[in-house]
Structure formats: C-alpha cells, structure tokens
Residue, then its C-alpha position, 0 to 999 in steps of 0.5 A: m174190886l172187879y167191875g164189868k167185863l173185867k169181872e167176867y173175863r179176868a185177863l187184862i192187857t195194857f198199852p203205851s198208847l191208844t193206837e196200840a190198843l186199837g191195833a190189839e182190838k183188830v187182832l182179837s177180832r180177827y181171832n174171834c176173841p171176845f173182849a172189852s175196852i175198859p179204863t186202865p185201872r189206876s194202879l196199872r196206868s202207864g201211858c194209855n188210859t185204855a186197856l183191854c180185857f178178854p177171857l183168861e183162857r184165851k191168854s195165848l193170843v198175846d203171842d199173836l198180838i206181839d207177832d202182829g206188831v202190837v206193843l204191850t206194857g203188861m198182861y195181868e190176871a184180875r183177881e178180887d184182891g188185885f192184879i197179878s202180872l202174867v208172863w207170856 
C-alpha cells in the first residue's frame, strides 16, 4: 500500500547512508525537482532508513545524481502491489 508523497510521485531511490541521501536532496533541489524524504520501506531497507521519492517522469535525473558522486543502492517504481526495480 502506497502512502504520502510516494503515492503521488512513484519513483523511489534508496541509499547506503544518510550522507548520500542528503547529497541527493541537494542535487534534486538544484534541478528544481520536487521530492520528499520518507522512511525506506521495510522490504527495500539496506543500510539507510531514509529514501527519497520524486516524480517518476523525472527519473532521468538519476544520471545527474550519479554524475555528482551520489551513491545509490537502488531505484524503484512504486506500485500498489509493490516495488519494481528500475534500470538507469
């Protein structure tokens, strides 16, 4: 079941640490991409308890995150029946 901004945005990225999540917030802000920090869903938890969700149609910004040195552990599309891993 989707909740909050995740229901609206549908794209979710996870990180190995809070430092990486904060770095991603800076990059998304620089590109004027709306986002929300949310608790990492239990089924995707891998190190950091904070994930970012943002509009699925802006998923190409993941390349910019990587170019800026942000380390991700995964990118997912949130659906009512679960999370689908996305390739970037």
